[in-house]
C-alpha positions in Angstrom: 101.4 88.6 106.2 102.3 88.8 102.5 106.1 89.6 102.1 106.6 90.6 106.1 110.0 89.3 107.6 109.4 87.4 110.7 112.3 86.8 112.7 111.0 83.4 114.6 112.8 82.1 117.6 112.6 78.0 118.6 111.9 77.5 115.0 112.9 73.7 115.1 109.8 72.3 117.0 106.4 72.9 118.7 104.6 76.6 118.0 108.0 77.9 116.5 108.3 75.5 113.7 104.7 75.8 113.0 104.4 79.3 113.2 107.7 79.9 111.0 105.9 77.2 108.5 102.7 78.7 108.3 104.0 82.2 108.1 106.2 81.2 105.0 103.1 79.2 103.2 101.4 82.7 103.4 103.7 84.8 101.7 106.5 85.9 104.6 110.0 85.9 104.6 111.1 84.2 107.8 114.1 83.7 109.6 114.4 81.5 111.7 116.6 81.2 114.9 117.5 78.3 117.3 120.3 76.5 119.7 120.5 73.2 116.6 122.4 74.2 113.8 121.7 70.8 111.9 117.9 71.1 112.6 117.6 74.6 111.2 119.7 73.9 107.9 117.3 70.7 107.3 114.2 73.2 108.0 115.5 76.0 105.9 116.0 73.4 103.1 112.7 72.1 103.1 111.2 75.4 103.1 113.0 76.4 100.4 112.7 73.7 98.1 108.9 74.5 98.5 109.3 78.0 97.6 109.5 79.5 100.7 111.6 82.2 101.6 113.7 81.5 104.6 117.2 82.4 106.1 118.3 80.8 109.2 120.4 81.7 112.0 122.1 78.9 114.0 123.2 78.6 117.5 120.8 81.4 118.7 120.1 81.3 122.5 118.2 84.1 123.1 117.5 83.1 126.5 119.1 86.5 128.3 119.5 89.7 126.3 123.1 89.5 126.3 122.6 86.2 124.2 120.2 88.2 121.7 122.5 91.3 121.3 125.7 89.0 121.0 124.1 86.8 118.3 122.6 89.4 116.0 126.6 91.2 116.2 128.4 87.8 115.7 126.3 86.2 113.0 126.1 89.6 111.3 122.2 88.6 111.4 120.9 92.3 110.5 122.9 91.9 107.3 122.1 88.7 106.4 118.6 89.4 106.5 118.7 92.7 104.8 120.8 91.3 102.0 118.4 88.2 101.5 115.0 90.2 101.5 116.2 93.9 101.1 114.9 95.3 104.4 
């Protein structure tokens, strides 16, 4: 997964958090998404301090398709991740 860009939902706890950390440790660039903006900021800062590429997208409630589509458009997630990671 070296140099792959991964969007990981539920990234503030459980499987989402573990997946994000393990992927970043193995060289993936991760985009963290979850509803808890404060926790996302903290986790992203920890990953950056460890030299791991991470970007976060706060307030993502992706239970329904409308929430995902609205979130991507409103936060310009696509623009942010392509700017940060080049794709």
